C-alpha positions in Angstrom: 71.0 -39.5 66.1 74.1 -37.6 66.9 76.5 -38.9 69.3 76.4 -37.3 73.0 79.3 -36.9 74.8 80.1 -39.1 77.2 80.5 -36.7 80.1 77.0 -35.1 79.3 75.4 -38.0 79.1 76.6 -39.5 82.6 75.7 -36.0 84.6 72.4 -35.4 82.7 71.1 -38.8 83.0 72.0 -38.6 87.4 70.2 -35.4 86.8 67.2 -36.0 84.9 67.1 -40.0 86.7 66.6 -42.8 84.4 62.6 -42.1 83.3 63.2 -38.4 82.4 66.3 -38.8 80.3 64.9 -41.9 78.2 62.3 -39.9 77.3 64.7 -37.0 76.5 66.8 -39.4 74.7 63.7 -40.6 72.4 63.1 -37.0 71.5 66.0 -37.5 69.3 64.2 -39.6 67.0 61.5 -37.2 66.4 62.0 -33.6 64.4 62.2 -30.8 66.4 58.4 -29.1 66.4 58.4 -25.9 64.0 56.5 -22.8 65.9 55.7 -19.2 65.0 54.5 -16.4 67.1 52.2 -13.8 65.4 52.7 -10.3 65.5 49.9 -8.5 67.6 49.7 -5.8 65.5 48.4 -7.8 62.3 46.8 -10.9 64.3 43.9 -9.4 64.1 43.4 -9.7 60.5 44.7 -13.6 60.7 42.1 -16.2 59.7 42.5 -18.4 62.6 40.8 -21.1 60.9 43.2 -20.9 58.2 46.5 -19.9 59.7 49.0 -22.5 57.7 46.9 -24.1 55.4 47.8 -27.4 55.0 50.4 -27.3 57.7 48.0 -27.8 60.7 48.9 -25.7 63.2 47.8 -26.1 66.8 48.2 -23.8 70.1 51.3 -23.2 71.9 49.5 -23.3 75.4 51.6 -20.9 77.2 51.6 -18.1 74.4 48.5 -17.1 72.6 50.1 -15.8 69.7 52.1 -19.2 69.4 51.3 -21.8 67.1 53.1 -25.4 66.0 53.3 -26.3 62.7 53.4 -29.6 60.8 56.3 -29.4 58.9 58.8 -26.5 58.2 57.7 -24.3 55.4 60.3 -22.2 53.2 59.7 -19.1 55.4 62.3 -17.3 52.9 60.1 -17.3 50.3 56.8 -15.6 52.4 56.7 -12.1 52.1 54.7 -12.0 55.5 57.4 -13.2 57.2 60.0 -10.4 56.1 57.1 -8.1 56.8 57.3 -9.1 60.1 53.8 -10.6 60.5 55.2 -13.7 62.3 58.4 -14.8 64.4 59.8 -17.9 63.9 60.6 -19.2 67.4 61.1 -22.4 69.2 58.1 -23.1 71.4 59.5 -23.2 74.9 61.3 -19.5 74.6 57.6 -18.2 74.4 57.4 -19.0 77.9 58.7 -15.5 78.4 56.0 -14.0 76.9 53.7 -15.8 79.8 56.1 -14.7 82.6 56.1 -11.0 81.7 52.1 -11.1 81.1 52.3 -12.6 84.9 54.2 -10.3 86.6 54.3 -7.1 84.4 50.6 -5.1 84.9 52.2 -1.6 84.3 54.5 0.5 82.1 58.1 -0.4 82.8 61.6 0.2 81.4 63.0 -3.2 80.5 66.5 -4.4 79.3 66.8 -7.1 77.1 70.6 -7.8 77.5 71.7 -10.7 75.8 68.8 -10.1 72.8 69.8 -11.4 69.2 68.6 -12.7 67.2 65.2 -10.9 68.7 62.9 -13.9 69.4 62.7 -12.8 73.2 62.6 -9.2 72.7 60.0 -9.4 70.1 58.2 -11.3 72.5 58.3 -9.1 75.5 57.5 -6.1 73.2 54.1 -7.8 72.4 53.2 -8.1 75.5 54.9 -5.0 77.7 51.9 -2.7 78.8 51.4 0.7 76.7 54.0 3.1 78.0 56.6 0.8 78.4 60.2 1.3 77.2 62.2 -1.7 75.8 66.0 -1.2 75.2 67.0 -4.5 73.3 70.8 -5.2 73.6 73.3 -7.5 71.8 77.1 -7.3 72.7 78.4 -8.7 69.3 78.3 -6.3 66.8 77.1 -8.9 63.8 74.6 -10.2 65.8 73.4 -6.7 67.0 72.4 -6.3 63.3 70.6 -9.0 63.1 68.8 -8.2 66.0 68.1 -4.6 64.5 66.8 -5.9 61.5 64.4 -8.6 63.3 63.2 -5.3 65.6 62.9 -3.1 62.8 60.7 -5.5 61.2 58.3 -6.3 63.9 57.3 -2.8 64.3 58.3 -2.0 67.8 57.5 1.8 69.1 59.3 2.3 72.4 62.3 0.3 71.6 65.7 0.9 71.2 68.3 -1.3 69.8 71.6 -1.1 71.5 75.1 -2.7 71.0 76.6 -2.9 74.4 78.5 -5.0 76.9 76.6 -5.8 79.9 79.3 -3.8 82.1 78.4 -0.5 79.8 75.2 -0.4 81.1 76.5 -0.4 84.5 79.1 2.1 83.7 76.3 3.9 82.7 74.2 3.9 85.8 71.2 3.0 83.7 68.6 1.7 85.8 65.6 -0.9 84.8 62.5 -2.0 86.4 62.9 -5.4 84.4 65.7 -7.1 83.1 65.6 -10.4 81.0 69.4 -12.1 81.3 68.9 -14.5 78.6 72.4 -15.6 78.8 75.5 -17.6 76.8 75.6 -21.1 77.9 76.7 -24.2 77.0 73.3 -24.8 75.0 72.6 -28.4 75.8 69.1 -27.8 75.0 69.7 -27.0 71.8 71.6 -30.5 71.0 68.4 -31.7 68.8 67.5 -28.6 67.2 71.1 -27.9 66.0 73.7 -31.0 66.1 76.6 -28.4 65.8 76.0 -27.5 69.3 77.0 -31.1 70.4 80.6 -30.7 68.7 81.2 -27.3 70.8 79.8 -28.8 74.1 82.6 -29.9 76.9 82.6 -29.8 80.8 85.7 -26.8 80.5 83.1 -24.9 78.2 80.3 -25.2 81.2 82.7 -24.3 83.8 83.4 -21.0 81.6 79.8 -20.3 80.9 78.4 -20.3 84.6 81.4 -18.4 85.5 80.4 -15.5 82.9 76.9 -15.7 83.7 77.3 -14.7 87.1 79.5 -11.7 85.7 76.8 -10.8 83.4 73.9 -11.1 86.3 76.5 -9.0 88.4 76.5 -6.2 86.1 72.6 -6.2 85.3 71.5 -6.5 89.3 73.2 -3.2 89.4 71.2 -1.9 86.1 68.1 -2.6 88.2 65.6 -0.6 90.1 64.6 -1.9 93.8 61.8 -3.7 93.5 62.7 -4.8 90.1 62.7 -7.8 88.2 65.3 -10.1 87.0 64.1 -12.9 84.4 67.3 -15.4 84.0 67.0 -17.9 81.2 69.4 -20.6 79.9 69.0 -23.0 77.2 70.6 -25.5 79.1 70.3 -28.6 81.4 72.8 -28.6 83.8 72.3 -27.4 87.5 76.0 -25.1 87.3 74.4 -22.9 84.8 70.9 -22.9 86.4 70.0 -23.7 89.9 73.2 -23.3 91.2 73.3 -19.7 89.6 70.0 -18.8 90.8 71.1 -20.2 94.4 74.0 -17.9 93.9 71.5 -14.9 93.0 69.6 -15.5 96.1 72.2 -15.7 98.5 74.4 -13.1 97.2 71.9 -10.3 96.4 69.2 -11.7 98.9 66.8 -11.8 95.9 63.3 -13.5 96.4 62.2 -16.0 93.4 59.1 -15.3 92.1 56.5 -18.1 91.2 54.7 -18.2 88.1 51.5 -20.0 87.6 51.6 -23.0 84.7 49.5 -25.8 84.1 50.2 -29.7 84.8 49.5 -30.6 81.1 52.5 -28.4 80.1 54.6 -30.6 81.3 57.5 -28.5 82.5 60.1 -29.8 85.0 60.8 -28.0 88.5 64.3 -27.9 90.1 66.7 -30.7 89.5 68.8 -29.8 92.4 68.7 -31.6 95.1 67.6 -29.9 98.4 67.1 -26.8 96.3 63.2 -25.9 95.5 62.7 -22.5 94.5 60.3 -22.3 92.1 62.2 -22.6 88.5 61.1 -23.9 84.8 62.8 -26.1 82.9 61.5 -27.7 79.3 63.0 -30.8 78.4 62.3 -32.5 74.9 60.5 -35.4 74.8 58.5 -34.1 78.1 57.6 -30.6 77.1 57.1 -29.6 73.4 60.0 -27.5 72.8 63.4 -27.5 72.6 65.7 -26.8 75.9 65.0 -23.8 78.3 65.5 -22.9 82.2 63.6 -19.8 83.4 63.5 -18.1 86.8 62.5 -14.8 88.0 63.7 -12.8 90.9 62.6 -9.8 92.3 65.1 -7.1 94.1 64.8 -6.1 97.5 63.5 -2.7 98.1 60.1 -0.6 96.9 59.1 0.1 93.7 59.7 3.8 92.5 56.2 4.9 91.2 56.9 6.8 87.6 54.6 8.9 85.2 52.7 6.4 82.8 53.5 6.8 78.7 56.7 8.0 79.8 58.3 6.5 76.5 62.0 6.4 75.5 63.3 8.1 78.8 66.2 5.6 79.6 69.3 7.9 80.1 71.5 6.1 77.6 74.6 8.1 77.7 78.2 6.5 76.4 76.1 3.7 75.0 76.1 2.7 71.7 72.6 3.0 70.1 71.8 1.3 66.4 69.2 2.8 64.2 68.1 1.3 61.0 68.7 3.4 57.8 65.4 2.7 56.0 63.2 5.9 55.5 60.4 6.4 57.8 57.1 8.4 57.1 53.8 8.1 56.0 54.0 7.1 52.1 51.6 6.6 49.6 51.1 2.6 49.2 51.6 0.6 46.0 50.5 -2.7 46.1 52.7 -6.1 44.7 51.8 -9.4 43.5 53.7 -12.2 45.1 56.1 -12.4 42.0 57.1 -8.5 42.5 57.2 -9.1 46.3 59.9 -11.6 45.9 61.7 -9.1 43.2 61.4 -6.7 45.6 62.8 -8.8 48.6 65.7 -9.4 46.0 66.6 -6.4 45.8 65.6 -5.7 42.1 64.2 -2.2 40.6 60.0 -2.3 40.0 57.9 -1.0 37.3 54.8 0.7 39.7 51.4 1.3 38.2 51.6 4.8 36.4 49.5 6.3 38.8 51.5 5.7 41.4 53.0 9.2 43.0 56.4 10.2 42.5 58.9 10.2 45.3 59.0 7.5 48.6 56.6 4.8 48.4 55.8 2.0 50.5 55.1 -0.8 48.5 52.6 -3.9 50.1 51.7 -7.4 49.9 47.8 -8.1 50.6 48.0 -4.6 52.3 50.8 -5.4 54.7 53.7 -2.7 54.3 57.2 -4.7 53.1 59.8 -1.7 52.6 60.1 1.4 50.7 60.9 2.3 47.0 61.7 5.9 45.4 59.3 6.0 42.5 61.3 7.9 39.8 58.3 7.1 37.2 59.7 4.8 35.0 60.9 2.5 37.6 61.1 2.3 41.6 64.5 2.2 42.8 64.4 -0.5 45.5 65.3 1.0 49.2 65.1 -2.3 51.1 68.8 -2.9 53.1 71.3 -5.1 51.3 72.0 -7.1 54.3 68.2 -8.3 55.0 67.5 -9.4 50.9 67.1 -13.0 49.8 70.3 -14.1 48.2 69.3 -17.3 46.4 67.8 -17.1 42.8 65.6 -20.0 42.7 62.5 -18.9 43.7 58.9 -20.7 43.8 56.1 -19.8 41.3 53.3 -20.0 44.0 53.0 -18.3 47.1 54.2 -19.9 50.4 50.5 -19.8 52.5 51.7 -19.9 56.2 49.1 -17.0 57.4 46.1 -15.7 55.4 45.3 -11.8 56.1 41.6 -10.9 56.3 
C-alpha cells in the first residue's frame, strides 16, 4: 500500500469516522475491480451467460449494462473493444446512467462539460431518450482528441464533440436542459486505482480545485435552461470540493437538490458534512464496490420550456470549436476479418481481402461488427484506420482475447 499524505489521512479519518476510514484503508489491500459497460447497440447480441468466458462476470447493480470482471484482461488485443462494443469504465462512474434514467424521461439537449476520456458521455448517450442531443466537451486539446476517438467508436447519433472552455459556452449563449459538471478535482477517490494521484495531492491543490470548480459551475449555470438539471460530480472525498460546493450552489443560485432512488445493498454513503443533509451520493472503496465518486443533481428554478420532439442537433454553437473525425462515413460493403487480420488492421497494416470484395471503400468487420474502413484497390486494401488509434505494440497474442461473445 502506498503511503498516504498525513494531512489527507487526518482530515479523511475525521470526515469518514473511524469505522468507515478503516474499511477504506483495507480496500488498498485488494485489487481495484475491473468493470465494463456494454454498448446498447450490440448488447442484445451478447450471450449474457458467456459474457467474459473465464472472467466470471457479475452485474453492476446501478447500471444494467455494467459488469464486473474477475481479473483484468488485455483489452488492447480485443477487436470488440476497438469497435466500441463495450467501454472499460470504473463501476462507480456508471452511476451517471442511473441518475439520468431516473431524471430524464423525454428528449433533451445535454452538455457534458469536462468529458474526456468519454466514459460518462458514452454512458449518458446510451440512456438519453430518442431525439436527444449531447454535446461532449473537453477543454484540453490532446484529451479532446481521445474523447473524439471514444465517442466515434461508441457510435453516438445526435452527438457532437467540442474543444472549448466552460466560459466559451457562456459567451456563445448556448442553452441546455441537462449539464454534467464532472469537474477537475484533487482525485482522492482514485488513490487506490492510480497511485500517481497520491503524489499529486496537496492541501493547496484542494484549495485550488474547489475554487476552480465554482468557476466552472458559474459558467455552466448560465447555460442551463430554467427548470434544467445540473449534475455535479467529483472523484474526491473532502467536503470542500463536494458538500460545501453543493451548499454554495444551493445558496448562490437557489438550486434545489434532487433525490435519486438507491438501494441499501449498494452501500452508497450520504452527506459527511455536519448539519448538511441534502441528497448527495458518495462511493467509498471498501464500502461500495468501486472507486471514489461524489454526485449531486440540482434543479434550476423556473419553468421548463417545451420543445419539439426529435429535434436533433439544433443547438446554437456559434464561436465554438467543433471536432470532427477523419474516418470516411457511408454504407460501405463489408469484408469479414479473422482475429489475426483484425489485429493487423488495428496496427495500421495493409490487408489482402477476398478476390470478390468490391473495389473502393469497404468496411472491415470482426464477427459481423464493423471495426473500420479500408480502400480496396484489388491487390491490397489500404488501411484508413486513424494513426493515433492504432495498436502500438508488436507483441500480439496468437489466440483471441475472449471478453464478450456476439450471437
